[in-house]
PDBQT receptor file of N, H, CA, C and O in Angstrom, charges set to zero:
ATOM      1  N   UNK A   1      10.444  17.845-172.535  1.00  0.00    +0.000 N 
ATOM      2  CA  UNK A   1      10.641  18.030-173.951  1.00  0.00    +0.000 C 
ATOM      3  C   UNK A   1       9.673  17.112-174.700  1.00  0.00    +0.000 C 
ATOM      4  O   UNK A   1       9.438  15.975-174.291  1.00  0.00    +0.000 OA
ATOM      5  N   UNK A   2       9.129  17.609-175.774  1.00  0.00    +0.000 N 
ATOM      6  H   UNK A   2       9.320  18.533-176.106  1.00  0.00    +0.000 HD
ATOM      7  CA  UNK A   2       8.188  16.829-176.580  1.00  0.00    +0.000 C 
ATOM      8  C   UNK A   2       8.922  15.693-177.288  1.00  0.00    +0.000 C 
ATOM      9  O   UNK A   2      10.101  15.823-177.619  1.00  0.00    +0.000 OA
ATOM     10  N   UNK A   3       8.220  14.574-177.521  1.00  0.00    +0.000 N 
ATOM     11  H   UNK A   3       7.262  14.468-177.253  1.00  0.00    +0.000 HD
ATOM     12  CA  UNK A   3       8.872  13.405-178.125  1.00  0.00    +0.000 C 
ATOM     13  C   UNK A   3       9.516  13.691-179.492  1.00  0.00    +0.000 C 
ATOM     14  O   UNK A   3      10.640  13.254-179.738  1.00  0.00    +0.000 OA
ATOM     15  N   UNK A   4       8.840  14.398-180.361  1.00  0.00    +0.000 N 
ATOM     16  H   UNK A   4       7.927  14.753-180.162  1.00  0.00    +0.000 HD
ATOM     17  CA  UNK A   4       9.389  14.668-181.693  1.00  0.00    +0.000 C 
ATOM     18  C   UNK A   4      10.653  15.521-181.589  1.00  0.00    +0.000 C 
ATOM     19  O   UNK A   4      11.629  15.281-182.299  1.00  0.00    +0.000 OA
ATOM     20  N   UNK A   5      10.634  16.492-180.725  1.00  0.00    +0.000 N 
ATOM     21  H   UNK A   5       9.841  16.687-180.147  1.00  0.00    +0.000 HD
ATOM     22  CA  UNK A   5      11.799  17.360-180.539  1.00  0.00    +0.000 C 
ATOM     23  C   UNK A   5      12.965  16.560-179.951  1.00  0.00    +0.000 C 
ATOM     24  O   UNK A   5      14.120  16.754-180.331  1.00  0.00    +0.000 OA
ATOM     25  N   UNK A   6      12.648  15.675-179.033  1.00  0.00    +0.000 N 
ATOM     26  H   UNK A   6      11.710  15.517-178.725  1.00  0.00    +0.000 HD
ATOM     27  CA  UNK A   6      13.674  14.830-178.429  1.00  0.00    +0.000 C 
ATOM     28  C   UNK A   6      14.315  13.915-179.478  1.00  0.00    +0.000 C 
ATOM     29  O   UNK A   6      15.531  13.725-179.482  1.00  0.00    +0.000 OA
ATOM     30  N   UNK A   7      13.495  13.355-180.362  1.00  0.00    +0.000 N 
ATOM     31  H   UNK A   7      12.507  13.510-180.359  1.00  0.00    +0.000 HD
ATOM     32  CA  UNK A   7      14.026  12.483-181.413  1.00  0.00    +0.000 C 
ATOM     33  C   UNK A   7      14.920  13.256-182.382  1.00  0.00    +0.000 C 
ATOM     34  O   UNK A   7      15.945  12.746-182.832  1.00  0.00    +0.000 OA
ATOM     35  N   UNK A   8      14.527  14.476-182.695  1.00  0.00    +0.000 N 
ATOM     36  H   UNK A   8      13.694  14.890-182.329  1.00  0.00    +0.000 HD
ATOM     37  CA  UNK A   8      15.348  15.306-183.586  1.00  0.00    +0.000 C 
ATOM     38  C   UNK A   8      16.687  15.628-182.935  1.00  0.00    +0.000 C 
ATOM     39  O   UNK A   8      17.719  15.650-183.605  1.00  0.00    +0.000 OA
ATOM     40  N   UNK A   9      16.670  15.878-181.627  1.00  0.00    +0.000 N 
ATOM     41  H   UNK A   9      15.832  15.860-181.082  1.00  0.00    +0.000 HD
ATOM     42  CA  UNK A   9      17.911  16.154-180.908  1.00  0.00    +0.000 C 
ATOM     43  C   UNK A   9      18.803  14.908-180.918  1.00  0.00    +0.000 C 
ATOM     44  O   UNK A   9      20.014  15.016-181.110  1.00  0.00    +0.000 OA
ATOM     45  N   UNK A  10      18.218  13.739-180.714  1.00  0.00    +0.000 N 
ATOM     46  H   UNK A  10      17.234  13.651-180.558  1.00  0.00    +0.000 HD
ATOM     47  CA  UNK A  10      18.991  12.503-180.758  1.00  0.00    +0.000 C 
ATOM     48  C   UNK A  10      19.583  12.286-182.142  1.00  0.00    +0.000 C 
ATOM     49  O   UNK A  10      20.695  11.774-182.267  1.00  0.00    +0.000 OA
ATOM     50  N   UNK A  11      18.851  12.671-183.185  1.00  0.00    +0.000 N 
ATOM     51  H   UNK A  11      17.947  13.087-183.084  1.00  0.00    +0.000 HD
ATOM     52  CA  UNK A  11      19.356  12.557-184.553  1.00  0.00    +0.000 C 
ATOM     53  C   UNK A  11      20.573  13.455-184.748  1.00  0.00    +0.000 C 
ATOM     54  O   UNK A  11      21.557  13.049-185.365  1.00  0.00    +0.000 OA
ATOM     55  N   UNK A  12      20.504  14.676-184.219  1.00  0.00    +0.000 N 
ATOM     56  H   UNK A  12      19.704  15.006-183.718  1.00  0.00    +0.000 HD
ATOM     57  CA  UNK A  12      21.655  15.584-184.312  1.00  0.00    +0.000 C 
ATOM     58  C   UNK A  12      22.874  15.005-183.606  1.00  0.00    +0.000 C 
ATOM     59  O   UNK A  12      23.989  15.086-184.120  1.00  0.00    +0.000 OA
ATOM     60  N   UNK A  13      22.664  14.424-182.431  1.00  0.00    +0.000 N 
ATOM     61  H   UNK A  13      21.758  14.359-182.014  1.00  0.00    +0.000 HD
ATOM     62  CA  UNK A  13      23.759  13.831-181.668  1.00  0.00    +0.000 C 
ATOM     63  C   UNK A  13      24.351  12.641-182.428  1.00  0.00    +0.000 C 
ATOM     64  O   UNK A  13      25.570  12.475-182.465  1.00  0.00    +0.000 OA
ATOM     65  N   UNK A  14      23.504  11.822-183.027  1.00  0.00    +0.000 N 
ATOM     66  H   UNK A  14      22.514  11.957-182.997  1.00  0.00    +0.000 HD
ATOM     67  CA  UNK A  14      23.979  10.666-183.787  1.00  0.00    +0.000 C 
ATOM     68  C   UNK A  14      24.781  11.107-185.010  1.00  0.00    +0.000 C 
ATOM     69  O   UNK A  14      25.793  10.488-185.339  1.00  0.00    +0.000 OA
ATOM     70  N   UNK A  15      24.344  12.162-185.680  1.00  0.00    +0.000 N 
ATOM     71  H   UNK A  15      23.522  12.665-185.413  1.00  0.00    +0.000 HD
ATOM     72  CA  UNK A  15      25.093  12.666-186.832  1.00  0.00    +0.000 C 
ATOM     73  C   UNK A  15      26.437  13.236-186.407  1.00  0.00    +0.000 C 
ATOM     74  O   UNK A  15      27.437  13.069-187.106  1.00  0.00    +0.000 OA
ATOM     75  N   UNK A  16      26.462  13.897-185.279  1.00  0.00    +0.000 N 
ATOM     76  H   UNK A  16      25.650  14.032-184.711  1.00  0.00    +0.000 HD
ATOM     77  CA  UNK A  16      27.726  14.432-184.759  1.00  0.00    +0.000 C 
ATOM     78  C   UNK A  16      28.684  13.288-184.451  1.00  0.00    +0.000 C 
ATOM     79  O   UNK A  16      29.875  13.370-184.754  1.00  0.00    +0.000 OA
ATOM     80  N   UNK A  17      28.165  12.227-183.849  1.00  0.00    +0.000 N 
ATOM     81  H   UNK A  17      27.198  12.161-183.603  1.00  0.00    +0.000 HD
ATOM     82  CA  UNK A  17      28.987  11.060-183.541  1.00  0.00    +0.000 C 
ATOM     83  C   UNK A  17      29.488  10.408-184.835  1.00  0.00    +0.000 C 
ATOM     84  O   UNK A  17      30.618   9.921-184.888  1.00  0.00    +0.000 OA
ATOM     85  N   UNK A  18      28.652  10.399-185.871  1.00  0.00    +0.000 N 
ATOM     86  H   UNK A  18      27.735  10.794-185.828  1.00  0.00    +0.000 HD
ATOM     87  CA  UNK A  18      29.053   9.820-187.158  1.00  0.00    +0.000 C 
ATOM     88  C   UNK A  18      30.202  10.612-187.769  1.00  0.00    +0.000 C 
ATOM     89  O   UNK A  18      31.130  10.030-188.332  1.00  0.00    +0.000 OA
ATOM     90  N   UNK A  19      30.144  11.922-187.661  1.00  0.00    +0.000 N 
ATOM     91  H   UNK A  19      29.390  12.394-187.204  1.00  0.00    +0.000 HD
ATOM     92  CA  UNK A  19      31.223  12.755-188.205  1.00  0.00    +0.000 C 
ATOM     93  C   UNK A  19      32.536  12.530-187.460  1.00  0.00    +0.000 C 
ATOM     94  O   UNK A  19      33.612  12.605-188.052  1.00  0.00    +0.000 OA
ATOM     95  N   UNK A  20      32.442  12.255-186.162  1.00  0.00    +0.000 N 
ATOM     96  H   UNK A  20      31.567  12.194-185.681  1.00  0.00    +0.000 HD
ATOM     97  CA  UNK A  20      33.638  12.106-185.346  1.00  0.00    +0.000 C 
ATOM     98  C   UNK A  20      34.161  10.669-185.310  1.00  0.00    +0.000 C 
ATOM     99  O   UNK A  20      35.260  10.428-184.810  1.00  0.00    +0.000 OA
ATOM    100  N   UNK A  21      33.398   9.723-185.826  1.00  0.00    +0.000 N 
ATOM    101  H   UNK A  21      32.505   9.918-186.232  1.00  0.00    +0.000 HD
ATOM    102  CA  UNK A  21      33.792   8.313-185.760  1.00  0.00    +0.000 C 
ATOM    103  C   UNK A  21      34.983   8.049-186.673  1.00  0.00    +0.000 C 
ATOM    104  O   UNK A  21      35.023   8.500-187.817  1.00  0.00    +0.000 OA
ATOM    105  N   UNK A  22      35.948   7.312-186.145  1.00  0.00    +0.000 N 
ATOM    106  H   UNK A  22      35.916   6.945-185.215  1.00  0.00    +0.000 HD
ATOM    107  CA  UNK A  22      37.123   6.955-186.930  1.00  0.00    +0.000 C 
ATOM    108  C   UNK A  22      36.812   5.787-187.860  1.00  0.00    +0.000 C 
ATOM    109  O   UNK A  22      37.374   5.692-188.951  1.00  0.00    +0.000 OA
ATOM    110  N   UNK A  23      35.930   4.911-187.437  1.00  0.00    +0.000 N 
ATOM    111  H   UNK A  23      35.473   4.988-186.550  1.00  0.00    +0.000 HD
ATOM    112  CA  UNK A  23      35.569   3.725-188.207  1.00  0.00    +0.000 C 
ATOM    113  C   UNK A  23      34.428   4.044-189.170  1.00  0.00    +0.000 C 
ATOM    114  O   UNK A  23      33.403   4.596-188.768  1.00  0.00    +0.000 OA
ATOM    115  N   UNK A  24      34.611   3.698-190.432  1.00  0.00    +0.000 N 
ATOM    116  H   UNK A  24      35.443   3.250-190.759  1.00  0.00    +0.000 HD
ATOM    117  CA  UNK A  24      33.598   4.002-191.446  1.00  0.00    +0.000 C 
ATOM    118  C   UNK A  24      32.302   3.226-191.206  1.00  0.00    +0.000 C 
ATOM    119  O   UNK A  24      31.213   3.745-191.450  1.00  0.00    +0.000 OA
ATOM    120  N   UNK A  25      32.420   1.988-190.727  1.00  0.00    +0.000 N 
ATOM    121  H   UNK A  25      33.305   1.567-190.528  1.00  0.00    +0.000 HD
ATOM    122  CA  UNK A  25      31.235   1.173-190.443  1.00  0.00    +0.000 C 
ATOM    123  C   UNK A  25      30.391   1.815-189.350  1.00  0.00    +0.000 C 
ATOM    124  O   UNK A  25      29.170   1.905-189.471  1.00  0.00    +0.000 OA
ATOM    125  N   UNK A  26      31.047   2.261-188.283  1.00  0.00    +0.000 N 
ATOM    126  H   UNK A  26      32.040   2.188-188.185  1.00  0.00    +0.000 HD
ATOM    127  CA  UNK A  26      30.344   2.900-187.169  1.00  0.00    +0.000 C 
ATOM    128  C   UNK A  26      29.696   4.198-187.641  1.00  0.00    +0.000 C 
ATOM    129  O   UNK A  26      28.574   4.513-187.246  1.00  0.00    +0.000 OA
ATOM    130  N   UNK A  27      30.393   4.945-188.475  1.00  0.00    +0.000 N 
ATOM    131  H   UNK A  27      31.305   4.689-188.796  1.00  0.00    +0.000 HD
ATOM    132  CA  UNK A  27      29.840   6.193-189.002  1.00  0.00    +0.000 C 
ATOM    133  C   UNK A  27      28.565   5.918-189.792  1.00  0.00    +0.000 C 
ATOM    134  O   UNK A  27      27.583   6.649-189.669  1.00  0.00    +0.000 OA
ATOM    135  N   UNK A  28      28.583   4.872-190.596  1.00  0.00    +0.000 N 
ATOM    136  H   UNK A  28      29.381   4.278-190.696  1.00  0.00    +0.000 HD
ATOM    137  CA  UNK A  28      27.394   4.501-191.367  1.00  0.00    +0.000 C 
ATOM    138  C   UNK A  28      26.235   4.098-190.471  1.00  0.00    +0.000 C 
ATOM    139  O   UNK A  28      25.085   4.448-190.736  1.00  0.00    +0.000 OA
ATOM    140  N   UNK A  29      26.540   3.364-189.417  1.00  0.00    +0.000 N 
ATOM    141  H   UNK A  29      27.474   3.080-189.202  1.00  0.00    +0.000 HD
ATOM    142  CA  UNK A  29      25.512   2.950-188.468  1.00  0.00    +0.000 C 
ATOM    143  C   UNK A  29      24.895   4.163-187.766  1.00  0.00    +0.000 C 
ATOM    144  O   UNK A  29      23.681   4.218-187.571  1.00  0.00    +0.000 OA
ATOM    145  N   UNK A  30      25.715   5.115-187.394  1.00  0.00    +0.000 N 
ATOM    146  H   UNK A  30      26.701   5.071-187.552  1.00  0.00    +0.000 HD
ATOM    147  CA  UNK A  30      25.214   6.312-186.714  1.00  0.00    +0.000 C 
ATOM    148  C   UNK A  30      24.360   7.161-187.656  1.00  0.00    +0.000 C 
ATOM    149  O   UNK A  30      23.360   7.743-187.235  1.00  0.00    +0.000 OA
ATOM    150  N   UNK A  31      24.753   7.230-188.925  1.00  0.00    +0.000 N 
ATOM    151  H   UNK A  31      25.566   6.757-189.266  1.00  0.00    +0.000 HD
ATOM    152  CA  UNK A  31      23.948   7.966-189.910  1.00  0.00    +0.000 C 
ATOM    153  C   UNK A  31      22.589   7.301-190.099  1.00  0.00    +0.000 C 
ATOM    154  O   UNK A  31      21.564   7.974-190.213  1.00  0.00    +0.000 OA
ATOM    155  N   UNK A  32      22.595   5.969-190.131  1.00  0.00    +0.000 N 
ATOM    156  H   UNK A  32      23.428   5.422-190.039  1.00  0.00    +0.000 HD
ATOM    157  CA  UNK A  32      21.335   5.235-190.269  1.00  0.00    +0.000 C 
ATOM    158  C   UNK A  32      20.455   5.463-189.044  1.00  0.00    +0.000 C 
ATOM    159  O   UNK A  32      19.238   5.603-189.165  1.00  0.00    +0.000 OA
ATOM    160  N   UNK A  33      21.065   5.500-187.877  1.00  0.00    +0.000 N 
ATOM    161  H   UNK A  33      22.054   5.386-187.778  1.00  0.00    +0.000 HD
ATOM    162  CA  UNK A  33      20.322   5.753-186.639  1.00  0.00    +0.000 C 
ATOM    163  C   UNK A  33      19.707   7.157-186.667  1.00  0.00    +0.000 C 
ATOM    164  O   UNK A  33      18.554   7.340-186.275  1.00  0.00    +0.000 OA
ATOM    165  N   UNK A  34      20.467   8.130-187.123  1.00  0.00    +0.000 N 
ATOM    166  H   UNK A  34      21.404   7.981-187.441  1.00  0.00    +0.000 HD
ATOM    167  CA  UNK A  34      19.958   9.499-187.223  1.00  0.00    +0.000 C 
ATOM    168  C   UNK A  34      18.773   9.552-188.184  1.00  0.00    +0.000 C 
ATOM    169  O   UNK A  34      17.781  10.229-187.916  1.00  0.00    +0.000 OA
ATOM    170  N   UNK A  35      18.877   8.850-189.283  1.00  0.00    +0.000 N 
ATOM    171  H   UNK A  35      19.683   8.300-189.502  1.00  0.00    +0.000 HD
ATOM    172  CA  UNK A  35      17.787   8.805-190.254  1.00  0.00    +0.000 C 
ATOM    173  C   UNK A  35      16.536   8.179-189.638  1.00  0.00    +0.000 C 
ATOM    174  O   UNK A  35      15.422   8.652-189.862  1.00  0.00    +0.000 OA
ATOM    175  N   UNK A  36      16.728   7.124-188.869  1.00  0.00    +0.000 N 
ATOM    176  H   UNK A  36      17.633   6.740-188.687  1.00  0.00    +0.000 HD
ATOM    177  CA  UNK A  36      15.596   6.465-188.213  1.00  0.00    +0.000 C 
ATOM    178  C   UNK A  36      14.938   7.388-187.193  1.00  0.00    +0.000 C 
ATOM    179  O   UNK A  36      13.712   7.431-187.090  1.00  0.00    +0.000 OA
ATOM    180  N   UNK A  37      15.748   8.121-186.444  1.00  0.00    +0.000 N 
ATOM    181  H   UNK A  37      16.744   8.085-186.528  1.00  0.00    +0.000 HD
ATOM    182  CA  UNK A  37      15.204   9.075-185.467  1.00  0.00    +0.000 C 
ATOM    183  C   UNK A  37      14.356  10.129-186.171  1.00  0.00    +0.000 C 
ATOM    184  O   UNK A  37      13.271  10.471-185.702  1.00  0.00    +0.000 OA
ATOM    185  N   UNK A  38      14.848  10.642-187.294  1.00  0.00    +0.000 N 
ATOM    186  H   UNK A  38      15.730  10.364-187.675  1.00  0.00    +0.000 HD
ATOM    187  CA  UNK A  38      14.101  11.672-188.033  1.00  0.00    +0.000 C 
ATOM    188  C   UNK A  38      12.793  11.122-188.586  1.00  0.00    +0.000 C 
ATOM    189  O   UNK A  38      11.767  11.803-188.561  1.00  0.00    +0.000 OA
ATOM    190  N   UNK A  39      12.830   9.903-189.081  1.00  0.00    +0.000 N 
ATOM    191  H   UNK A  39      13.663   9.350-189.101  1.00  0.00    +0.000 HD
ATOM    192  CA  UNK A  39      11.613   9.275-189.612  1.00  0.00    +0.000 C 
ATOM    193  C   UNK A  39      10.577   9.104-188.507  1.00  0.00    +0.000 C 
ATOM    194  O   UNK A  39       9.389   9.352-188.711  1.00  0.00    +0.000 OA
ATOM    195  N   UNK A  40      11.037   8.679-187.342  1.00  0.00    +0.000 N 
ATOM    196  H   UNK A  40      12.002   8.477-187.175  1.00  0.00    +0.000 HD
ATOM    197  CA  UNK A  40      10.139   8.495-186.193  1.00  0.00    +0.000 C 
ATOM    198  C   UNK A  40       9.515   9.831-185.788  1.00  0.00    +0.000 C 
ATOM    199  O   UNK A  40       8.316   9.903-185.520  1.00  0.00    +0.000 OA
ATOM    200  N   UNK A  41      10.330  10.886-185.744  1.00  0.00    +0.000 N 
ATOM    201  H   UNK A  41      11.304  10.827-185.962  1.00  0.00    +0.000 HD
ATOM    202  CA  UNK A  41       9.831  12.210-185.376  1.00  0.00    +0.000 C 
ATOM    203  C   UNK A  41       8.789  12.696-186.391  1.00  0.00    +0.000 C 
ATOM    204  O   UNK A  41       7.781  13.298-186.018  1.00  0.00    +0.000 OA
ATOM    205  N   UNK A  42       9.040  12.431-187.663  1.00  0.00    +0.000 N 
ATOM    206  H   UNK A  42       9.858  11.942-187.966  1.00  0.00    +0.000 HD
ATOM    207  CA  UNK A  42       8.105  12.836-188.718  1.00  0.00    +0.000 C 
ATOM    208  C   UNK A  42       6.765  12.138-188.545  1.00  0.00    +0.000 C 
ATOM    209  O   UNK A  42       5.713  12.760-188.691  1.00  0.00    +0.000 OA
ATOM    210  N   UNK A  43       6.800  10.854-188.236  1.00  0.00    +0.000 N 
ATOM    211  H   UNK A  43       7.654  10.348-188.118  1.00  0.00    +0.000 HD
ATOM    212  CA  UNK A  43       5.564  10.087-188.028  1.00  0.00    +0.000 C 
ATOM    213  C   UNK A  43       4.798  10.616-186.820  1.00  0.00    +0.000 C 
ATOM    214  O   UNK A  43       3.579  10.779-186.870  1.00  0.00    +0.000 OA
ATOM    215  N   UNK A  44       5.518  10.881-185.739  1.00  0.00    +0.000 N 
ATOM    216  H   UNK A  44       6.509  10.748-185.698  1.00  0.00    +0.000 HD
ATOM    217  CA  UNK A  44       4.854  11.400-184.536  1.00  0.00    +0.000 C 
ATOM    218  C   UNK A  44       4.195  12.747-184.813  1.00  0.00    +0.000 C 
ATOM    219  O   UNK A  44       3.078  13.008-184.365  1.00  0.00    +0.000 OA
ATOM    220  N   UNK A  45       4.895  13.592-185.552  1.00  0.00    +0.000 N 
ATOM    221  H   UNK A  45       5.802  13.380-185.916  1.00  0.00    +0.000 HD
ATOM    222  CA  UNK A  45       4.349  14.910-185.873  1.00  0.00    +0.000 C 
ATOM    223  C   UNK A  45       3.115  14.791-186.758  1.00  0.00    +0.000 C 
ATOM    224  O   UNK A  45       2.141  15.523-186.584  1.00  0.00    +0.000 OA
ATOM    225  N   UNK A  46       3.166  13.862-187.707  1.00  0.00    +0.000 N 
ATOM    226  H   UNK A  46       3.957  13.267-187.848  1.00  0.00    +0.000 HD
ATOM    227  CA  UNK A  46       2.027  13.644-188.609  1.00  0.00    +0.000 C 
ATOM    228  C   UNK A  46       0.811  13.144-187.832  1.00  0.00    +0.000 C 
ATOM    229  O   UNK A  46      -0.311  13.592-188.068  1.00  0.00    +0.000 OA
ATOM    230  N   UNK A  47       1.042  12.205-186.897  1.00  0.00    +0.000 N 
ATOM    231  H   UNK A  47       1.953  11.841-186.705  1.00  0.00    +0.000 HD
ATOM    232  CA  UNK A  47      -0.040  11.668-186.085  1.00  0.00    +0.000 C 
ATOM    233  C   UNK A  47      -0.689  12.760-185.253  1.00  0.00    +0.000 C 
ATOM    234  O   UNK A  47      -1.908  12.778-185.083  1.00  0.00    +0.000 OA
ATOM    235  N   UNK A  48       0.120  13.667-184.736  1.00  0.00    +0.000 N 
ATOM    236  H   UNK A  48       1.111  13.653-184.874  1.00  0.00    +0.000 HD
ATOM    237  CA  UNK A  48      -0.389  14.734-183.883  1.00  0.00    +0.000 C 
ATOM    238  C   UNK A  48      -1.269  15.691-184.691  1.00  0.00    +0.000 C 
ATOM    239  O   UNK A  48      -2.293  16.164-184.198  1.00  0.00    +0.000 OA
ATOM    240  N   UNK A  49      -0.868  15.970-185.928  1.00  0.00    +0.000 N 
ATOM    241  H   UNK A  49      -0.036  15.585-186.329  1.00  0.00    +0.000 HD
ATOM    242  CA  UNK A  49      -1.628  16.906-186.768  1.00  0.00    +0.000 C 
ATOM    243  C   UNK A  49      -2.918  16.307-187.295  1.00  0.00    +0.000 C 
ATOM    244  O   UNK A  49      -3.876  17.030-187.569  1.00  0.00    +0.000 OA
ATOM    245  N   UNK A  50      -2.948  14.979-187.438  1.00  0.00    +0.000 N 
ATOM    246  H   UNK A  50      -2.170  14.392-187.215  1.00  0.00    +0.000 HD
ATOM    247  CA  UNK A  50      -4.116  14.301-187.990  1.00  0.00    +0.000 C 
ATOM    248  C   UNK A  50      -5.300  14.422-187.022  1.00  0.00    +0.000 C 
ATOM    249  O   UNK A  50      -5.170  14.072-185.849  1.00  0.00    +0.000 OA
ATOM    250  N   UNK A  51      -6.461  14.914-187.501  1.00  0.00    +0.000 N 
ATOM    251  H   UNK A  51      -6.567  15.199-188.454  1.00  0.00    +0.000 HD
ATOM    252  CA  UNK A  51      -7.621  15.037-186.615  1.00  0.00    +0.000 C 
ATOM    253  C   UNK A  51      -8.148  13.667-186.199  1.00  0.00    +0.000 C 
ATOM    254  O   UNK A  51      -8.209  12.736-187.002  1.00  0.00    +0.000 OA
ATOM    255  N   UNK A  52      -8.517  13.567-184.955  1.00  0.00    +0.000 N 
ATOM    256  H   UNK A  52      -8.468  14.323-184.303  1.00  0.00    +0.000 HD
ATOM    257  CA  UNK A  52      -9.013  12.290-184.414  1.00  0.00    +0.000 C 
ATOM    258  C   UNK A  52     -10.494  12.153-184.578  1.00  0.00    +0.000 C 
ATOM    259  O   UNK A  52     -11.069  11.141-184.177  1.00  0.00    +0.000 OA
TER     260      UNK A  52
């Protein structure tokens, strides 16, 4: 699996865990993690498209 796709999948899993978390603090942490995964995937995709 490509790195960007893998990061997006991890973001989906983190968001799912955030929805299922009983603790609000943990849910917030998982949402932040999902956001970080998406940002990383966006950067990787941008780097790939940029001509060398």
